[in-house]
C-alpha positions in Angstrom: 79.2 107.5 110.7 77.6 106.3 107.4 79.1 102.9 106.5 79.2 103.9 102.8 81.0 107.1 103.7 83.5 105.2 105.7 84.1 102.7 102.9 84.6 105.6 100.4 87.0 107.3 102.7 89.0 104.1 103.1 89.2 103.7 99.3 90.3 107.3 99.0 92.9 107.0 101.8 94.2 103.8 100.3 94.6 105.4 96.9 96.3 108.3 98.5 98.8 106.1 100.3 99.5 103.9 97.2 100.2 107.0 95.2 103.0 108.1 97.6 106.4 108.1 95.8 108.7 105.8 97.7 112.3 106.1 96.6 115.6 104.6 97.5 117.4 107.1 99.7 120.6 105.1 99.2 121.0 106.6 95.7 123.8 109.1 95.2 123.1 112.5 93.8 124.7 111.5 90.5 122.5 108.4 90.3 119.4 110.6 90.9 120.6 113.1 88.3 121.1 110.4 85.7 117.8 108.9 86.5 115.9 112.2 86.3 118.1 113.7 83.6 118.1 117.0 85.6 119.9 118.6 88.5 117.5 119.8 91.2 119.0 123.0 92.7 117.6 124.3 96.0 117.6 128.0 96.5 115.9 130.8 98.5 114.6 133.0 95.7 114.4 136.1 97.9 118.0 137.2 97.6 118.8 139.5 94.7 121.0 139.7 92.7 121.8 136.0 93.2 118.2 134.7 92.9 114.8 136.2 93.0 111.4 135.7 91.4 110.2 138.0 88.6 107.0 137.3 86.6 106.7 134.0 88.3 110.2 132.8 87.3 113.4 132.4 89.3 116.1 134.5 87.8 119.5 136.0 89.0 123.2 135.5 89.0 123.1 131.9 90.3 120.4 130.9 87.9 122.4 132.1 84.8 125.6 130.5 86.1 123.7 127.2 86.9 122.4 127.2 83.3 125.9 127.4 81.9 127.1 124.7 84.3 124.3 122.5 83.1 125.3 123.0 79.5 128.9 122.0 80.3 127.7 118.9 82.2 125.1 118.1 79.6 122.2 118.0 82.1 119.8 120.9 82.8 119.6 122.6 86.1 116.1 123.1 87.7 115.9 125.7 90.5 113.5 125.0 93.3 112.7 127.9 95.7 112.4 127.1 99.4 112.5 129.1 102.6 116.1 129.6 103.7 115.6 127.4 106.7 115.0 124.4 104.5 117.5 125.0 101.7 120.6 123.2 103.1 118.4 120.5 104.7 117.1 119.5 101.3 120.5 118.0 100.5 120.6 115.5 103.3 117.1 114.3 102.6 117.8 113.9 98.9 115.1 116.5 97.9 117.8 118.5 96.1 121.1 117.6 94.4 122.8 120.9 94.8 122.3 124.3 96.6 123.1 127.6 94.8 121.8 130.4 97.1 124.8 132.7 97.7 126.1 130.2 100.3 129.4 131.2 102.0 132.1 128.6 102.3 132.8 128.0 106.1 134.5 125.4 108.1 131.4 125.1 110.3 129.3 124.1 107.4 132.0 121.6 106.1 132.0 120.0 109.6 128.2 119.5 109.3 128.7 117.4 106.2 128.3 119.9 103.4 130.7 119.6 100.4 131.6 122.8 98.6 132.7 123.5 95.0 135.5 125.9 94.2 134.6 129.5 94.9 132.5 131.1 92.2 132.0 134.6 93.8 134.0 136.8 96.2 131.8 138.7 98.4 131.8 140.2 101.9 129.7 141.3 104.9 128.8 144.9 105.2 126.6 147.1 107.3 123.3 148.8 106.4 122.2 151.7 108.6 119.7 154.5 108.5 120.9 157.4 106.6 122.8 159.9 108.7 123.2 157.6 111.7 126.9 158.5 112.4 127.0 156.3 115.5 127.7 153.2 113.3 130.6 153.0 110.9 132.1 149.5 111.6 131.1 146.1 113.1 132.9 147.1 116.4 130.3 150.0 116.8 127.5 147.4 117.1 128.7 145.9 120.4 126.3 148.0 122.3 123.6 148.2 119.6 120.9 146.0 118.2 121.7 144.4 114.8 119.5 142.4 112.4 120.6 139.5 110.2 119.1 136.7 108.2 119.2 133.7 110.6 121.9 131.0 110.1 123.9 133.2 107.7 127.5 134.4 107.8 126.2 137.8 108.7 125.2 136.3 112.0 128.6 134.6 112.3 130.4 138.0 111.6 128.4 139.7 114.4 129.2 137.0 116.9 132.9 137.1 116.0 132.9 140.9 116.4 131.7 140.4 120.0 128.1 141.5 119.6 126.1 139.9 122.4 123.7 137.2 121.2 120.7 138.8 122.8 121.5 142.0 120.7 121.3 140.0 117.4 117.8 139.8 115.9 117.5 136.8 113.5 114.9 137.0 110.7 113.8 134.5 108.1 114.5 137.0 105.4 117.1 139.7 105.0 114.3 142.1 103.9 112.6 141.6 107.3 115.8 142.6 109.1 116.1 145.8 106.9 112.5 146.7 107.6 113.3 146.4 111.3 116.1 148.9 110.9 113.9 151.2 108.9 111.3 151.0 111.7 114.0 152.0 114.2 113.7 148.7 116.1 117.2 147.6 115.1 120.2 150.0 114.7 121.7 148.2 111.7 121.6 145.1 109.5 124.6 143.0 108.4 124.6 140.9 105.2 126.3 140.2 101.9 127.4 143.3 100.0 125.8 142.3 96.6 122.5 141.5 98.2 122.4 144.7 100.3 123.4 146.8 97.4 120.5 145.5 95.2 117.9 145.4 97.9 118.6 148.9 99.3 118.5 150.4 95.8 115.1 148.9 95.0 113.3 148.9 98.3 114.9 150.8 101.1 115.8 154.4 100.1 116.1 155.5 103.7 119.0 153.1 104.4 122.6 153.3 103.3 125.7 151.1 103.3 128.7 152.0 105.5 132.1 150.6 106.5 133.0 148.9 103.2 133.6 145.1 103.3 134.0 144.2 106.9 134.5 140.5 106.4 135.6 139.0 103.0 134.2 135.6 102.1 133.9 133.1 99.3 130.6 131.8 97.9 130.4 128.2 96.6 127.9 125.6 95.3 126.9 123.0 97.9 126.4 119.3 97.8 125.9 116.7 100.6 128.9 114.8 101.9 130.2 112.0 99.7 129.0 113.6 96.4 132.5 114.1 95.1 131.7 113.0 91.6 129.0 115.7 91.2 131.2 118.4 92.7 134.1 117.4 90.5 132.0 117.8 87.4 130.7 121.2 88.7 134.3 122.3 89.3 135.4 121.4 85.8 132.4 123.2 84.3 133.2 126.3 86.5 136.8 126.2 85.3 135.8 126.3 81.6 133.1 129.0 82.2 135.6 131.3 84.0 138.3 130.7 81.3 136.2 131.4 78.2 134.6 134.7 79.3 131.1 133.5 80.1 131.5 134.1 83.8 132.6 137.7 83.3 129.5 138.2 81.1 127.1 136.9 83.8 128.9 139.0 86.4 128.5 142.1 84.2 124.8 141.4 83.6 123.9 141.1 87.3 126.6 143.1 89.1 127.3 145.6 86.4 130.7 146.6 87.8 133.5 145.3 85.6 135.1 142.1 87.1 138.6 143.0 88.2 141.3 140.6 87.1 142.6 140.2 90.7 139.1 139.0 91.7 138.9 136.4 88.9 142.5 135.3 89.7 141.4 134.8 93.3 138.4 132.7 92.3 140.7 130.5 90.2 143.0 129.6 93.1 142.0 126.3 94.6 143.8 123.7 96.6 144.6 120.3 95.2 141.4 118.8 96.6 139.3 121.4 94.9 138.6 123.4 98.1 139.0 127.1 98.2 142.3 128.8 99.3 140.5 130.9 101.8 137.3 131.1 103.8 135.4 133.5 106.0 137.6 134.9 108.7 141.0 134.0 107.0 143.6 136.5 106.1 144.6 135.5 102.6 141.4 136.4 100.7 141.2 138.5 97.6 139.1 141.6 98.3 135.8 141.5 96.5 135.0 144.1 93.9 133.2 147.3 94.9 129.7 146.9 93.4 128.2 149.6 91.4 124.6 150.1 90.3 122.7 147.0 89.1 122.0 146.7 85.4 118.2 146.6 85.7 116.4 149.9 86.5 114.3 150.5 89.5 110.9 148.9 89.1 107.9 151.2 88.6 105.0 151.0 91.0 103.2 147.7 90.6 99.6 147.8 89.4 96.8 146.1 91.4 96.6 143.4 88.7 100.4 142.7 88.9 100.1 142.2 92.6 96.8 140.2 92.6 97.6 137.7 89.8 100.5 135.9 91.6 98.6 136.2 94.9 95.6 134.5 93.4 97.8 131.6 92.2 99.1 131.3 95.8 95.6 131.5 97.2 94.5 128.6 94.9 97.2 126.4 96.4 96.3 127.6 100.0 92.6 126.6 99.3 93.7 123.2 97.9 95.8 122.5 101.0 92.9 123.6 103.3 90.4 121.4 101.4 92.4 118.2 101.4 93.5 118.7 105.0 89.8 119.0 106.1 88.9 116.1 103.9 91.3 113.9 105.8 91.5 115.7 109.1 87.8 115.8 110.1 87.0 112.0 109.7 90.4 111.1 111.2 89.7 113.5 114.1 86.3 111.9 114.7 87.8 108.4 114.7 90.5 109.5 117.2 87.9 111.0 119.4 85.9 107.8 119.5 89.0 105.8 120.1 90.0 108.1 123.0 86.5 107.5 124.5 86.7 103.8 124.1 86.4 101.6 127.2 89.2 99.4 125.7 92.3 100.8 127.4 94.9 100.1 124.7 92.8 101.8 122.0 92.2 104.8 124.3 95.9 104.9 125.2 97.0 105.0 121.6 94.6 107.8 120.8 95.7 109.8 123.8 99.4 109.4 123.0 98.8 110.5 119.4 96.9 113.6 120.5 99.5 114.6 123.1 102.5 114.2 120.8 100.9 116.2 118.0 99.7 119.0 120.4 103.0 119.0 122.2 105.2 119.6 119.2 105.2 122.6 116.7 103.5 122.1 113.3 106.6 123.4 111.6 108.7 120.6 113.2 106.1 118.0 112.0 106.4 119.3 108.4 110.2 119.1 108.7 110.1 115.5 110.0 107.7 114.3 107.2 109.5 116.1 104.3 113.2 116.0 105.4 113.5 113.1 107.9 111.3 110.4 106.5 113.5 110.0 103.4 116.2 108.6 105.8 113.9 105.5 106.2 113.1 105.3 102.5 109.8 107.2 102.6 110.2 110.0 100.1 107.0 112.1 99.7 106.7 115.0 97.4 106.1 118.5 98.7 102.3 118.7 98.3 101.7 115.3 99.9 104.1 116.1 102.7 102.2 119.4 103.4 98.8 117.8 103.3 99.9 114.9 105.5 101.5 117.1 108.1 98.6 119.5 108.2 96.0 116.7 108.4 97.8 114.9 111.2 98.1 118.1 113.1 94.5 119.2 112.5 93.1 115.8 113.4 94.5 115.9 116.9 92.8 119.2 117.6 89.6 118.3 115.8 89.4 115.0 117.9 89.3 117.1 121.1 86.6 119.3 119.6 84.5 116.2 118.8 85.2 114.6 122.2 84.1 117.7 124.0 81.0 117.9 121.9 80.0 114.3 122.4 80.6 114.4 126.2 78.4 117.6 126.3 75.4 115.6 125.2 73.4 114.4 128.2 74.1 110.7 129.0 70.4 110.1 129.3 70.0 110.4 125.5 72.3 107.4 124.9 70.3 105.5 127.5 67.0 106.4 125.9 68.3 105.3 122.5 69.4 102.0 123.8 66.0 101.6 125.5 64.4 102.0 122.1 66.5 99.0 120.9 69.4 100.9 119.2 72.9 99.6 119.6 75.9 101.9 120.4 76.8 102.5 116.7 73.2 103.3 115.6 72.6 105.6 118.6 75.9 107.4 118.0 75.0 107.9 114.3 71.3 109.0 114.6 71.1 110.6 118.1 74.5 111.7 119.5 76.5 112.9 116.4 73.8 115.1 114.8 73.5 117.1 118.0 77.3 117.1 118.4 77.8 118.6 115.0 75.5 121.5 115.8 77.3 122.2 119.1 80.9 122.0 117.7 80.2 124.2 114.7 81.8 127.4 116.1 85.0 125.8 117.4 85.3 123.7 114.2 85.0 126.9 112.2 87.8 128.5 114.3 89.9 125.4 113.6 89.3 125.7 109.8 90.2 129.4 109.8 93.4 128.7 111.8 94.2 125.8 109.4 93.9 128.1 106.4 96.4 130.5 107.9 98.7 127.7 109.1 99.2 126.6 105.5 101.7 129.4 105.2 104.2 127.1 107.1 104.4 124.7 104.1 106.5 127.2 102.2 109.6 125.6 103.9 109.0 122.6 101.6 108.9 124.6 98.3 105.1 125.1 98.1 104.3 128.6 96.8 101.2 129.4 98.9 100.0 133.0 99.5 102.7 134.0 102.0 105.6 132.5 100.0 104.4 134.2 96.8 104.0 137.5 98.7 107.5 137.3 100.0 108.9 136.6 96.6 106.9 139.5 95.2 108.0 141.9 97.9 111.6 141.0 97.3 111.7 142.6 93.9 108.9 145.2 94.1 110.2 147.8 96.4 106.8 147.9 98.0 106.8 145.4 100.8 104.2 147.3 103.0 101.7 147.5 100.2 102.1 143.8 99.3 101.8 142.5 102.8 98.7 144.6 103.4 97.2 143.1 100.2 98.1 139.6 101.5 96.1 140.4 104.7 93.1 141.4 102.6 93.3 138.2 100.5 93.4 136.1 103.7 90.4 138.1 105.0 88.5 137.5 101.7 89.2 133.7 102.0 88.1 133.4 105.7 85.0 135.7 105.7 82.8 133.3 103.6 83.5 130.5 106.0 82.5 132.5 109.1 79.4 133.8 107.3 78.4 130.2 106.4 78.8 129.2 110.0 76.5 132.0 111.2 73.9 131.0 108.7 74.0 127.3 109.8 73.9 128.3 113.4 70.7 130.3 112.8 69.2 127.5 110.7 69.9 124.8 113.3 69.0 127.0 116.3 66.3 125.1 118.4 62.9 126.6 118.2 61.8 128.0 121.6 58.3 127.2 123.1 57.7 130.9 123.6 
């Protein structure tokens, strides 16, 4: 490798590392809130009417309620949209101070360390089925059927408690995916929160209907990590004032439309001395949630091509940035690892081999989780973009190193011997004789790796990065046209990858050896 290139890369890497934001994980949420003068609220903005994205902005019942709580506390609430799988985990890592995402209060979640506010919404689990499917009327009818849920939600808990076999429960990242599965006749029904199902079915799934009423009543609360009693106490006081002065009823009417029954509001106001709710999912003393009517906002009209492409282009821009920086770091690191693995010095070779096997033997999604959610426990707190680039780079470097190693070993050993016979040392021979030929040979597999990397960037949505797939999911949530949007996403990915494959073919033809014939 060029010495000046190596020096420049070291400077760039050093600058990158020095720019990493290291923070004291020992801070409490209230200390972080006072320091930042804002409350970071994690949410999965694909769950109307609680939270969803419209015109690039997170809106919904929870967002409006959070804004009012912020006014009472005197600190603004900033909502950060993540995949549901990473929402609760963001509390333990200190990436978020609170979670507001239609989260049901359960004993299981409390035992895991989550601290809940007083209830702020009375909801319940209900069933969505295909219209006219009279086989399904209650949860008990699903024992011999296939049911869809959003994974790790109380819909899943309700099905398990109803005796539905676990292998009959299909778990999806998003509720909309489960409903699509029902619509496509792969699942018989979906189970989820009544408000969310009411809104989503009205906007996106006209072939499905609700049945059975509220099967399991439950309370929704705001979530903090264990020990954050000061923050939750301030949230509870704010909720009490908001419910007393009519602001809560106004927010409820805006998003749910149905008038808030006094019995429901009275049920929300009942809390124990420690601030915990009177009842939780599965208990017998809950106040029944209101029957929800039509939502206040009308059905959205068909989106124009421009309305679909604009947000997708923004997501594509982030996808390309992630891909560029990952290749910028991953390719040279991969080459270094390949040379280390081929070293005759056993400790160096062993270190490289262990690195490659660990990275290739664990899922990329888990590596992203470890860097973003686990490293803060040892006081290494990286922001979402750096976490994504670091995880993708480390993962890509392991695979790229094997591509380089195979390419180098494919060069006839006599060429190295001939270079040495001409007076070249190992480094010079590698730079001027071996590596130029290697690059030509590894171009096709390296292109495949780059294309795979571009598509793998979709996994970073779990750390709140809005790349193409995340933007597409948020857009599909509120559009009523998921099929059209997902097909558009596929076209965008194709547009991004085709130039890369065309460039590779051009270089292959340009570098093709000239035959004697």
